[in-house]
All heavy atoms as a GROMACS GRO file, in nm:
protein
  587
    1MET      N    1  12.332   9.791   4.068
    1MET     CA    2  12.328   9.911   4.150
    1MET      C    3  12.362  10.030   4.061
    1MET      O    4  12.460  10.029   3.989
    1MET     CB    5  12.429   9.900   4.264
    1MET     CG    6  12.448  10.029   4.337
    1MET     SD    7  12.566  10.022   4.472
    1MET     CE    8  12.716   9.994   4.383
    2ASN      N    9  12.277  10.131   4.065
    2ASN     CA   10  12.308  10.249   3.986
    2ASN      C   11  12.384  10.351   4.071
    2ASN      O   12  12.390  10.342   4.193
    2ASN     CB   13  12.183  10.309   3.922
    2ASN     CG   14  12.082  10.355   4.025
    2ASN    OD1   15  12.118  10.389   4.136
    2ASN    ND2   16  11.956  10.356   3.987
    3LEU      N   17  12.442  10.446   4.002
    3LEU     CA   18  12.529  10.543   4.069
    3LEU      C   19  12.453  10.632   4.166
    3LEU      O   20  12.504  10.667   4.272
    3LEU     CB   21  12.601  10.627   3.964
    3LEU     CG   22  12.704  10.726   4.016
    3LEU    CD1   23  12.812  10.652   4.092
    3LEU    CD2   24  12.762  10.806   3.903
    4SER      N   25  12.328  10.667   4.134
    4SER     CA   26  12.254  10.758   4.222
    4SER      C   27  12.223  10.691   4.358
    4SER      O   28  12.226  10.758   4.461
    4SER     CB   29  12.125  10.804   4.155
    4SER     OG   30  12.036  10.696   4.138
    5ASP      N   31  12.194  10.560   4.359
    5ASP     CA   32  12.172  10.491   4.486
    5ASP      C   33  12.298  10.493   4.571
    5ASP      O   34  12.294  10.516   4.691
    5ASP     CB   35  12.131  10.345   4.463
    5ASP     CG   36  11.986  10.333   4.419
    5ASP    OD1   37  11.911  10.430   4.437
    5ASP    OD2   38  11.951  10.226   4.368
    6LYS      N   39  12.411  10.466   4.507
    6LYS     CA   40  12.538  10.464   4.580
    6LYS      C   41  12.570  10.603   4.636
    6LYS      O   42  12.607  10.617   4.752
    6LYS     CB   43  12.651  10.417   4.491
    6LYS     CG   44  12.782  10.403   4.565
    6LYS     CD   45  12.891  10.354   4.473
    6LYS     CE   46  13.022  10.335   4.542
    6LYS     NZ   47  13.065  10.438   4.629
    7LEU      N   48  12.554  10.705   4.555
    7LEU     CA   49  12.582  10.842   4.601
    7LEU      C   50  12.487  10.884   4.712
    7LEU      O   51  12.527  10.952   4.806
    7LEU     CB   52  12.576  10.940   4.485
    7LEU     CG   53  12.689  10.929   4.384
    7LEU    CD1   54  12.666  11.026   4.268
    7LEU    CD2   55  12.823  10.955   4.448
    8ASN      N   56  12.362  10.842   4.703
    8ASN     CA   57  12.263  10.876   4.806
    8ASN      C   58  12.303  10.815   4.939
    8ASN      O   59  12.300  10.881   5.042
    8ASN     CB   60  12.125  10.827   4.762
    8ASN     CG   61  12.015  10.873   4.855
    8ASN    OD1   62  12.031  10.969   4.929
    8ASN    ND2   63  11.903  10.805   4.850
    9HIS      N   64  12.343  10.688   4.939
    9HIS     CA   65  12.383  10.624   5.064
    9HIS      C   66  12.518  10.676   5.112
    9HIS      O   67  12.540  10.686   5.233
    9HIS     CB   68  12.386  10.472   5.046
    9HIS     CG   69  12.250  10.412   5.043
    9HIS    ND1   70  12.172  10.403   5.156
    9HIS    CD2   71  12.175  10.365   4.942
    9HIS    CE1   72  12.056  10.349   5.124
    9HIS    NE2   73  12.055  10.325   4.995
   10ASP      N   74  12.610  10.710   5.022
   10ASP     CA   75  12.736  10.770   5.064
   10ASP      C   76  12.710  10.904   5.134
   10ASP      O   77  12.773  10.934   5.235
   10ASP     CB   78  12.828  10.793   4.944
   10ASP     CG   79  12.886  10.664   4.890
   10ASP    OD1   80  12.875  10.560   4.958
   10ASP    OD2   81  12.943  10.668   4.779
   11PHE      N   82  12.619  10.982   5.079
   11PHE     CA   83  12.586  11.111   5.139
   11PHE      C   84  12.524  11.094   5.277
   11PHE      O   85  12.562  11.163   5.372
   11PHE     CB   86  12.492  11.190   5.047
   11PHE     CG   87  12.451  11.322   5.103
   11PHE    CD1   88  12.542  11.426   5.108
   11PHE    CD2   89  12.324  11.342   5.152
   11PHE    CE1   90  12.506  11.550   5.160
   11PHE    CE2   91  12.286  11.464   5.205
   11PHE     CZ   92  12.378  11.568   5.210
   12LYS      N   93  12.430  11.000   5.290
   12LYS     CA   94  12.367  10.976   5.420
   12LYS      C   95  12.471  10.930   5.523
   12LYS      O   96  12.468  10.973   5.638
   12LYS     CB   97  12.258  10.869   5.408
   12LYS     CG   98  12.134  10.916   5.337
   12LYS     CD   99  12.035  10.802   5.329
   12LYS     CE  100  11.913  10.841   5.250
   12LYS     NZ  101  11.820  10.728   5.236
   13PHE      N  102  12.561  10.843   5.480
   13PHE     CA  103  12.665  10.794   5.570
   13PHE      C  104  12.754  10.908   5.616
   13PHE      O  105  12.785  10.922   5.734
   13PHE     CB  106  12.746  10.685   5.498
   13PHE     CG  107  12.844  10.614   5.585
   13PHE    CD1  108  12.802  10.535   5.690
   13PHE    CD2  109  12.979  10.627   5.562
   13PHE    CE1  110  12.892  10.469   5.770
   13PHE    CE2  111  13.070  10.561   5.641
   13PHE     CZ  112  13.027  10.482   5.746
   14PHE      N  113  12.794  10.995   5.522
   14PHE     CA  114  12.879  11.109   5.558
   14PHE      C  115  12.807  11.204   5.653
   14PHE      O  116  12.867  11.251   5.751
   14PHE     CB  117  12.922  11.184   5.431
   14PHE     CG  118  12.994  11.311   5.460
   14PHE    CD1  119  13.126  11.308   5.502
   14PHE    CD2  120  12.931  11.433   5.449
   14PHE    CE1  121  13.194  11.425   5.531
   14PHE    CE2  122  12.998  11.550   5.477
   14PHE     CZ  123  13.130  11.547   5.518
   15VAL      N  124  12.681  11.232   5.627
   15VAL     CA  125  12.606  11.326   5.711
   15VAL      C  126  12.590  11.272   5.853
   15VAL      O  127  12.607  11.346   5.950
   15VAL     CB  128  12.468  11.358   5.648
   15VAL    CG1  129  12.377  11.429   5.746
   15VAL    CG2  130  12.486  11.442   5.523
   16THR      N  131  12.560  11.143   5.867
   16THR     CA  132  12.542  11.089   6.002
   16THR      C  133  12.673  11.091   6.080
   16THR      O  134  12.673  11.122   6.199
   16THR     CB  135  12.485  10.946   5.998
   16THR    OG1  136  12.569  10.864   5.917
   16THR    CG2  137  12.345  10.944   5.945
   17TRP      N  138  12.785  11.060   6.016
   17TRP     CA  139  12.913  11.064   6.087
   17TRP      C  140  12.955  11.207   6.118
   17TRP      O  141  13.009  11.234   6.225
   17TRP     CB  142  13.022  10.990   6.008
   17TRP     CG  143  13.006  10.843   6.024
   17TRP    CD1  144  12.962  10.755   5.931
   17TRP    CD2  145  13.029  10.766   6.142
   17TRP    NE1  146  12.957  10.629   5.983
   17TRP    CE2  147  12.997  10.632   6.112
   17TRP    CE3  148  13.071  10.798   6.269
   17TRP    CZ2  149  13.009  10.530   6.206
   17TRP    CZ3  150  13.083  10.696   6.363
   17TRP    CH2  151  13.052  10.564   6.330
   18ALA      N  152  12.930  11.300   6.025
   18ALA     CA  153  12.962  11.440   6.053
   18ALA      C  154  12.878  11.492   6.170
   18ALA      O  155  12.929  11.566   6.256
   18ALA     CB  156  12.937  11.525   5.928
   19PHE      N  157  12.753  11.453   6.176
   19PHE     CA  158  12.666  11.493   6.287
   19PHE      C  159  12.719  11.439   6.419
   19PHE      O  160  12.718  11.509   6.521
   19PHE     CB  161  12.523  11.443   6.261
   19PHE     CG  162  12.425  11.489   6.364
   19PHE    CD1  163  12.380  11.620   6.364
   19PHE    CD2  164  12.377  11.403   6.460
   19PHE    CE1  165  12.289  11.665   6.459
   19PHE    CE2  166  12.287  11.445   6.556
   19PHE     CZ  167  12.242  11.576   6.555
   20ASN      N  168  12.769  11.316   6.418
   20ASN     CA  169  12.826  11.259   6.540
   20ASN      C  170  12.950  11.335   6.586
   20ASN      O  171  12.971  11.354   6.705
   20ASN     CB  172  12.860  11.111   6.519
   20ASN     CG  173  12.739  11.024   6.527
   20ASN    OD1  174  12.648  11.052   6.603
   20ASN    ND2  175  12.737  10.919   6.449
   21VAL      N  176  13.031  11.380   6.493
   21VAL     CA  177  13.150  11.458   6.529
   21VAL      C  178  13.108  11.590   6.594
   21VAL      O  179  13.165  11.632   6.696
   21VAL     CB  180  13.239  11.483   6.406
   21VAL    CG1  181  13.347  11.585   6.435
   21VAL    CG2  182  13.300  11.352   6.359
   22VAL      N  183  13.007  11.655   6.539
   22VAL     CA  184  12.959  11.781   6.595
   22VAL      C  185  12.901  11.759   6.735
   22VAL      O  186  12.928  11.836   6.827
   22VAL     CB  187  12.854  11.845   6.502
   22VAL    CG1  188  12.784  11.962   6.570
   22VAL    CG2  189  12.919  11.890   6.372
   23MET      N  190  12.825  11.652   6.752
   23MET     CA  191  12.768  11.624   6.883
   23MET      C  192  12.877  11.593   6.985
   23MET      O  193  12.867  11.633   7.102
   23MET     CB  194  12.667  11.509   6.876
   23MET     CG  195  12.543  11.541   6.796
   23MET     SD  196  12.463  11.697   6.839
   23MET     CE  197  12.420  11.667   7.008
   24LEU      N  198  12.983  11.526   6.944
   24LEU     CA  199  13.094  11.501   7.035
   24LEU      C  200  13.159  11.632   7.078
   24LEU      O  201  13.188  11.653   7.196
   24LEU     CB  202  13.198  11.410   6.969
   24LEU     CG  203  13.324  11.383   7.050
   24LEU    CD1  204  13.290  11.311   7.180
   24LEU    CD2  205  13.423  11.304   6.968
   25GLN      N  206  13.178  11.722   6.983
   25GLN     CA  207  13.238  11.852   7.016
   25GLN      C  208  13.149  11.929   7.114
   25GLN      O  209  13.197  11.984   7.212
   25GLN     CB  210  13.259  11.933   6.889
   25GLN     CG  211  13.314  12.071   6.919
   25GLN     CD  212  13.294  12.170   6.806
   25GLN    OE1  213  13.238  12.136   6.704
   25GLN    NE2  214  13.337  12.292   6.826
   26TRP      N  215  13.019  11.932   7.088
   26TRP     CA  216  12.927  12.003   7.175
   26TRP      C  217  12.924  11.941   7.314
   26TRP      O  218  12.913  12.012   7.416
   26TRP     CB  219  12.787  12.006   7.116
   26TRP     CG  220  12.770  12.097   6.998
   26TRP    CD1  221  12.867  12.174   6.940
   26TRP    CD2  222  12.651  12.121   6.927
   26TRP    NE1  223  12.813  12.242   6.834
   26TRP    CE2  224  12.680  12.212   6.824
   26TRP    CE3  225  12.522  12.072   6.938
   26TRP    CZ2  226  12.585  12.256   6.735
   26TRP    CZ3  227  12.426  12.116   6.848
   26TRP    CH2  228  12.458  12.208   6.748
   27THR      N  229  12.931  11.808   7.321
   27THR     CA  230  12.932  11.740   7.450
   27THR      C  231  13.056  11.778   7.530
   27THR      O  232  13.048  11.806   7.651
   27THR     CB  233  12.924  11.588   7.430
   27THR    OG1  234  12.808  11.556   7.355
   27THR    CG2  235  12.921  11.515   7.562
   28ILE      N  236  13.170  11.778   7.466
   28ILE     CA  237  13.295  11.814   7.534
   28ILE      C  238  13.291  11.959   7.581
   28ILE      O  239  13.330  11.991   7.693
   28ILE     CB  240  13.415  11.788   7.443
   28ILE    CG1  241  13.432  11.637   7.422
   28ILE    CG2  242  13.542  11.848   7.501
   28ILE    CD1  243  13.531  11.601   7.315
   29GLU      N  244  13.242  12.049   7.495
   29GLU     CA  245  13.232  12.190   7.535
   29GLU      C  246  13.137  12.208   7.653
   29GLU      O  247  13.164  12.287   7.743
   29GLU     CB  248  13.185  12.274   7.417
   29GLU     CG  249  13.292  12.296   7.312
   29GLU     CD  250  13.243  12.384   7.198
   29GLU    OE1  251  13.133  12.440   7.206
   29GLU    OE2  252  13.318  12.396   7.100
   30ALA      N  253  13.025  12.135   7.652
   30ALA     CA  254  12.930  12.146   7.764
   30ALA      C  255  12.992  12.092   7.892
   30ALA      O  256  12.974  12.149   8.000
   30ALA     CB  257  12.801  12.071   7.732
   31TYR      N  258  13.067  11.983   7.882
   31TYR     CA  259  13.131  11.925   8.001
   31TYR      C  260  13.236  12.021   8.057
   31TYR      O  261  13.240  12.044   8.178
   31TYR     CB  262  13.195  11.791   7.965
   31TYR     CG  263  13.265  11.726   8.082
   31TYR    CD1  264  13.192  11.662   8.181
   31TYR    CD2  265  13.402  11.731   8.094
   31TYR    CE1  266  13.255  11.603   8.289
   31TYR    CE2  267  13.467  11.673   8.202
   31TYR     CZ  268  13.394  11.610   8.299
   31TYR     OH  269  13.456  11.552   8.405
   32LEU      N  270  13.319  12.075   7.969
   32LEU     CA  271  13.424  12.166   8.017
   32LEU      C  272  13.366  12.299   8.065
   32LEU      O  273  13.428  12.366   8.148
   32LEU     CB  274  13.527  12.189   7.906
   32LEU     CG  275  13.609  12.066   7.867
   32LEU    CD1  276  13.702  12.099   7.751
   32LEU    CD2  277  13.686  12.011   7.986
   33GLY      N  278  13.250  12.335   8.013
   33GLY     CA  279  13.184  12.458   8.057
   33GLY      C  280  13.095  12.437   8.178
   33GLY      O  281  13.022  12.528   8.220
   34LEU      N  282  13.099  12.315   8.234
   34LEU     CA  283  13.022  12.279   8.353
   34LEU      C  284  12.871  12.293   8.333
   34LEU      O  285  12.796  12.322   8.426
   34LEU     CB  286  13.067  12.362   8.474
   34LEU     CG  287  13.215  12.349   8.511
   34LEU    CD1  288  13.247  12.440   8.627
   34LEU    CD2  289  13.252  12.206   8.540
   35GLU      N  290  12.825  12.269   8.211
   35GLU     CA  291  12.682  12.269   8.179
   35GLU      C  292  12.637  12.124   8.168
   35GLU      O  293  12.612  12.071   8.059
   35GLU     CB  294  12.656  12.346   8.051
   35GLU     CG  295  12.697  12.491   8.057
   35GLU     CD  296  12.691  12.560   7.923
   35GLU    OE1  297  12.691  12.491   7.820
   35GLU    OE2  298  12.685  12.683   7.923
   36PHE      N  299  12.628  12.057   8.282
   36PHE     CA  300  12.608  11.913   8.282
   36PHE      C  301  12.472  11.871   8.228
   36PHE      O  302  12.458  11.760   8.177
   36PHE     CB  303  12.631  11.858   8.422
   36PHE     CG  304  12.772  11.878   8.470
   36PHE    CD1  305  12.800  11.963   8.576
   36PHE    CD2  306  12.878  11.816   8.405
   36PHE    CE1  307  12.930  11.982   8.618
   36PHE    CE2  308  13.008  11.834   8.446
   36PHE     CZ  309  13.035  11.919   8.553
   37HIS      N  310  12.372  11.958   8.239
   37HIS     CA  311  12.242  11.922   8.183
   37HIS      C  312  12.250  11.911   8.031
   37HIS      O  313  12.177  11.833   7.971
   37HIS     CB  314  12.136  12.025   8.225
   37HIS     CG  315  12.161  12.163   8.174
   37HIS    ND1  316  12.259  12.245   8.228
   37HIS    CD2  317  12.105  12.232   8.074
   37HIS    CE1  318  12.259  12.360   8.163
   37HIS    NE2  319  12.167  12.354   8.068
   38LEU      N  320  12.338  11.985   7.968
   38LEU     CA  321  12.355  11.976   7.824
   38LEU      C  322  12.436  11.853   7.783
   38LEU      O  323  12.417  11.800   7.675
   38LEU     CB  324  12.423  12.102   7.770
   38LEU     CG  325  12.342  12.230   7.778
   38LEU    CD1  326  12.425  12.349   7.728
   38LEU    CD2  327  12.214  12.218   7.700
   39VAL      N  328  12.524  11.807   7.870
   39VAL     CA  329  12.603  11.688   7.841
   39VAL      C  330  12.511  11.570   7.818
   39VAL      O  331  12.526  11.495   7.720
   39VAL     CB  332  12.702  11.659   7.955
   39VAL    CG1  333  12.770  11.525   7.934
   39VAL    CG2  334  12.807  11.769   7.965
   40TYR      N  335  12.413  11.550   7.905
   40TYR     CA  336  12.321  11.438   7.891
   40TYR      C  337  12.236  11.451   7.765
   40TYR      O  338  12.212  11.353   7.695
   40TYR     CB  339  12.233  11.425   8.015
   40TYR     CG  340  12.312  11.390   8.139
   40TYR    CD1  341  12.317  11.475   8.247
   40TYR    CD2  342  12.382  11.269   8.146
   40TYR    CE1  343  12.390  11.443   8.360
   40TYR    CE2  344  12.456  11.236   8.258
   40TYR     CZ  345  12.459  11.324   8.364
   40TYR     OH  346  12.532  11.291   8.476
   41ARG      N  347  12.191  11.571   7.736
   41ARG     CA  348  12.109  11.594   7.617
   41ARG      C  349  12.188  11.564   7.491
   41ARG      O  350  12.141  11.492   7.402
   41ARG     CB  351  12.058  11.738   7.615
   41ARG     CG  352  11.970  11.768   7.496
   41ARG     CD  353  11.924  11.911   7.494
   41ARG     NE  354  11.860  11.945   7.623
   41ARG     CZ  355  11.848  12.068   7.669
   41ARG    NH1  356  11.893  12.170   7.601
   41ARG    NH2  357  11.789  12.090   7.785
   42TYR      N  358  12.309  11.618   7.480
   42TYR     CA  359  12.390  11.597   7.361
   42TYR      C  360  12.433  11.451   7.346
   42TYR      O  361  12.440  11.398   7.235
   42TYR     CB  362  12.512  11.687   7.363
   42TYR     CG  363  12.481  11.834   7.353
   42TYR    CD1  364  12.567  11.929   7.407
   42TYR    CD2  365  12.366  11.881   7.291
   42TYR    CE1  366  12.540  12.065   7.399
   42TYR    CE2  367  12.337  12.015   7.283
   42TYR     CZ  368  12.425  12.107   7.337
   42TYR     OH  369  12.397  12.241   7.329
   43THR      N  370  12.459  11.386   7.457
   43THR     CA  371  12.496  11.244   7.452
   43THR      C  372  12.378  11.160   7.404
   43THR      O  373  12.395  11.069   7.322
   43THR     CB  374  12.543  11.196   7.589
   43THR    OG1  375  12.654  11.276   7.631
   43THR    CG2  376  12.585  11.050   7.586
   44ALA      N  377  12.259  11.189   7.450
   44ALA     CA  378  12.140  11.116   7.406
   44ALA      C  379  12.116  11.136   7.257
   44ALA      O  380  12.086  11.039   7.184
   44ALA     CB  381  12.019  11.160   7.486
   45ILE      N  382  12.128  11.258   7.210
   45ILE     CA  383  12.110  11.286   7.067
   45ILE      C  384  12.216  11.212   6.985
   45ILE      O  385  12.187  11.155   6.881
   45ILE     CB  386  12.115  11.437   7.041
   45ILE    CG1  387  11.994  11.506   7.104
   45ILE    CG2  388  12.120  11.466   6.891
   45ILE    CD1  389  12.002  11.657   7.105
   46ALA      N  390  12.339  11.211   7.036
   46ALA     CA  391  12.447  11.141   6.965
   46ALA      C  392  12.422  10.991   6.959
   46ALA      O  393  12.451  10.928   6.857
   46ALA     CB  394  12.580  11.171   7.031
   47MET      N  395  12.369  10.933   7.064
   47MET     CA  396  12.341  10.789   7.064
   47MET      C  397  12.234  10.753   6.962
   47MET      O  398  12.243  10.651   6.894
   47MET     CB  399  12.301  10.742   7.203
   47MET     CG  400  12.410  10.760   7.308
   47MET     SD  401  12.567  10.688   7.260
   47MET     CE  402  12.536  10.519   7.293
   48VAL      N  403  12.132  10.836   6.949
   48VAL     CA  404  12.030  10.814   6.846
   48VAL      C  405  12.093  10.826   6.708
   48VAL      O  406  12.065  10.746   6.618
   48VAL     CB  407  11.913  10.913   6.863
   48VAL    CG1  408  11.817  10.907   6.746
   48VAL    CG2  409  11.840  10.886   6.994
   49SER      N  410  12.180  10.922   6.692
   49SER     CA  411  12.249  10.940   6.564
   49SER      C  412  12.338  10.821   6.531
   49SER      O  413  12.352  10.783   6.414
   49SER     CB  414  12.330  11.069   6.567
   49SER     OG  415  12.401  11.084   6.448
   50VAL      N  416  12.399  10.762   6.631
   50VAL     CA  417  12.482  10.643   6.609
   50VAL      C  418  12.398  10.528   6.555
   50VAL      O  419  12.441  10.456   6.465
   50VAL     CB  420  12.554  10.602   6.740
   50VAL    CG1  421  12.610  10.462   6.730
   50VAL    CG2  422  12.662  10.701   6.772
   51VAL      N  423  12.278  10.512   6.606
   51VAL     CA  424  12.189  10.407   6.556
   51VAL      C  425  12.160  10.431   6.407
   51VAL      O  426  12.168  10.338   6.325
   51VAL     CB  427  12.059  10.402   6.638
   51VAL    CG1  428  11.958  10.310   6.573
   51VAL    CG2  429  12.089  10.357   6.779
   52PHE      N  430  12.128  10.555   6.370
   52PHE     CA  431  12.103  10.586   6.230
   52PHE      C  432  12.228  10.564   6.145
   52PHE      O  433  12.220  10.516   6.032
   52PHE     CB  434  12.054  10.730   6.213
   52PHE     CG  435  11.913  10.751   6.258
   52PHE    CD1  436  11.884  10.849   6.352
   52PHE    CD2  437  11.810  10.674   6.209
   52PHE    CE1  438  11.754  10.869   6.394
   52PHE    CE2  439  11.679  10.692   6.252
   52PHE     CZ  440  11.652  10.790   6.344
   53ALA      N  441  12.344  10.598   6.198
   53ALA     CA  442  12.469  10.579   6.123
   53ALA      C  443  12.496  10.431   6.100
   53ALA      O  444  12.538  10.391   5.991
   53ALA     CB  445  12.586  10.643   6.198
   54LEU      N  446  12.472  10.349   6.200
   54LEU     CA  447  12.493  10.205   6.183
   54LEU      C  448  12.396  10.144   6.083
   54LEU      O  449  12.435  10.062   5.999
   54LEU     CB  450  12.480  10.134   6.318
   54LEU     CG  451  12.598  10.152   6.411
   54LEU    CD1  452  12.567  10.092   6.548
   54LEU    CD2  453  12.723  10.090   6.353
   55ILE      N  454  12.270  10.184   6.089
   55ILE     CA  455  12.172  10.136   5.991
   55ILE      C  456  12.214  10.177   5.851
   55ILE      O  457  12.212  10.096   5.757
   55ILE     CB  458  12.032  10.188   6.026
   55ILE    CG1  459  11.980  10.122   6.153
   55ILE    CG2  460  11.934  10.164   5.910
   55ILE    CD1  461  11.854  10.183   6.208
   56THR      N  462  12.254  10.302   5.834
   56THR     CA  463  12.297  10.350   5.704
   56THR      C  464  12.420  10.275   5.656
   56THR      O  465  12.430  10.239   5.538
   56THR     CB  466  12.327  10.502   5.710
   56THR    OG1  467  12.211  10.570   5.758
   56THR    CG2  468  12.366  10.556   5.575
   57PHE      N  469  12.514  10.248   5.746
   57PHE     CA  470  12.634  10.175   5.708
   57PHE      C  471  12.600  10.035   5.659
   57PHE      O  472  12.652   9.990   5.556
   57PHE     CB  473  12.731  10.167   5.826
   57PHE     CG  474  12.846  10.074   5.802
   57PHE    CD1  475  12.946  10.109   5.714
   57PHE    CD2  476  12.851   9.951   5.865
   57PHE    CE1  477  13.053  10.023   5.690
   57PHE    CE2  478  12.956   9.865   5.842
   57PHE     CZ  479  13.057   9.900   5.754
   58PHE      N  480  12.514   9.964   5.732
   58PHE     CA  481  12.482   9.828   5.691
   58PHE      C  482  12.404   9.823   5.559
   58PHE      O  483  12.425   9.734   5.478
   58PHE     CB  484  12.407   9.754   5.802
   58PHE     CG  485  12.497   9.720   5.919
   58PHE    CD1  486  12.463   9.758   6.046
   58PHE    CD2  487  12.615   9.650   5.900
   58PHE    CE1  488  12.545   9.727   6.153
   58PHE    CE2  489  12.698   9.618   6.006
   58PHE     CZ  490  12.663   9.657   6.133
   59VAL      N  491  12.316   9.920   5.537
   59VAL     CA  492  12.246   9.928   5.408
   59VAL      C  493  12.345   9.960   5.298
   59VAL      O  494  12.341   9.900   5.189
   59VAL     CB  495  12.132  10.032   5.414
   59VAL    CG1  496  12.076  10.059   5.276
   59VAL    CG2  497  12.023   9.986   5.508
   60TRP      N  498  12.435  10.053   5.323
   60TRP     CA  499  12.537  10.090   5.224
   60TRP      C  500  12.625   9.970   5.190
   60TRP      O  501  12.653   9.943   5.074
   60TRP     CB  502  12.622  10.204   5.278
   60TRP     CG  503  12.742  10.234   5.194
   60TRP    CD1  504  12.745  10.308   5.080
   60TRP    CD2  505  12.876  10.191   5.219
   60TRP    NE1  506  12.874  10.314   5.033
   60TRP    CE2  507  12.957  10.243   5.116
   60TRP    CE3  508  12.936  10.114   5.318
   60TRP    CZ2  509  13.092  10.219   5.110
   60TRP    CZ3  510  13.071  10.092   5.312
   60TRP    CH2  511  13.148  10.144   5.208
   61ARG      N  512  12.666   9.896   5.292
   61ARG     CA  513  12.752   9.778   5.270
   61ARG      C  514  12.678   9.672   5.190
   61ARG      O  515  12.733   9.608   5.102
   61ARG     CB  516  12.798   9.722   5.403
   61ARG     CG  517  12.907   9.617   5.387
   61ARG     CD  518  12.958   9.573   5.519
   61ARG     NE  519  12.856   9.490   5.584
   61ARG     CZ  520  12.877   9.418   5.690
   61ARG    NH1  521  12.994   9.423   5.749
   61ARG    NH2  522  12.781   9.346   5.742
   62LYS      N  523  12.551   9.655   5.219
   62LYS     CA  524  12.468   9.558   5.146
   62LYS      C  525  12.459   9.598   4.998
   62LYS      O  526  12.473   9.511   4.910
   62LYS     CB  527  12.330   9.551   5.209
   62LYS     CG  528  12.237   9.454   5.145
   62LYS     CD  529  12.104   9.456   5.218
   62LYS     CE  530  11.999   9.379   5.142
   62LYS     NZ  531  11.869   9.389   5.207
   63ILE      N  532  12.440   9.724   4.971
   63ILE     CA  533  12.431   9.771   4.832
   63ILE      C  534  12.568   9.764   4.765
   63ILE      O  535  12.579   9.723   4.649
   63ILE     CB  536  12.375   9.915   4.829
   63ILE    CG1  537  12.228   9.914   4.866
   63ILE    CG2  538  12.394   9.977   4.692
   63ILE    CD1  539  12.168  10.051   4.882
   64GLU      N  540  12.672   9.802   4.838
   64GLU     CA  541  12.806   9.807   4.779
   64GLU      C  542  12.856   9.670   4.736
   64GLU      O  543  12.919   9.656   4.631
   64GLU     CB  544  12.903   9.868   4.880
   64GLU     CG  545  13.044   9.886   4.830
   64GLU     CD  546  13.057   9.997   4.730
   64GLU    OE1  547  12.971  10.086   4.728
   64GLU    OE2  548  13.156   9.996   4.654
   65TYR      N  549  12.830   9.568   4.816
   65TYR     CA  550  12.883   9.435   4.788
   65TYR      C  551  12.780   9.338   4.732
   65TYR      O  552  12.800   9.218   4.736
   65TYR     CB  553  12.947   9.377   4.915
   65TYR     CG  554  13.065   9.459   4.958
   65TYR    CD1  555  13.060   9.539   5.072
   65TYR    CD2  556  13.182   9.459   4.883
   65TYR    CE1  557  13.169   9.616   5.109
   65TYR    CE2  558  13.290   9.536   4.920
   65TYR     CZ  559  13.282   9.613   5.032
   65TYR     OH  560  13.390   9.690   5.070
   66ARG      N  561  12.672   9.392   4.680
   66ARG     CA  562  12.570   9.310   4.619
   66ARG      C  563  12.625   9.247   4.492
   66ARG      O  564  12.690   9.313   4.412
   66ARG     CB  565  12.447   9.394   4.586
   66ARG     CG  566  12.332   9.314   4.530
   66ARG     CD  567  12.216   9.399   4.490
   66ARG     NE  568  12.187   9.500   4.590
   66ARG     CZ  569  12.113   9.606   4.565
   66ARG    NH1  570  12.063   9.627   4.448
   66ARG    NH2  571  12.092   9.695   4.661
   67LYS      N  572  12.598   9.120   4.473
   67LYS     CA  573  12.643   9.053   4.351
   67LYS      C  574  12.548   9.090   4.239
   67LYS      O  575  12.426   9.085   4.254
   67LYS     CB  576  12.647   8.902   4.370
   67LYS     CG  577  12.754   8.860   4.466
   67LYS     CD  578  12.764   8.711   4.474
   67LYS     CE  579  12.874   8.675   4.573
   67LYS     NZ  580  12.901   8.534   4.577
   68THR      N  581  12.606   9.125   4.126
   68THR     CA  582  12.521   9.165   4.013
   68THR      C  583  12.513   9.056   3.911
   68THR      O  584  12.584   8.963   3.907
   68THR     CB  585  12.579   9.290   3.945
   68THR    OG1  586  12.714   9.264   3.908
   68THR    CG2  587  12.572   9.408   4.038
   0.00000   0.00000   0.00000
């Protein structure tokens, strides 16, 4: 495994988790602001992002613990 592959997957993993944090914040703000139509939209976007984060995590773990 070369360093650029590891850094690329680390970056993707960080971006997907950061995106999930932002979507959680937006969902809470929409709920507290009584904008319920936005709650469903932000939750749906966050769920899709969770799928991408899990895929990225499993690929990263596969690369990280690969026997050389």
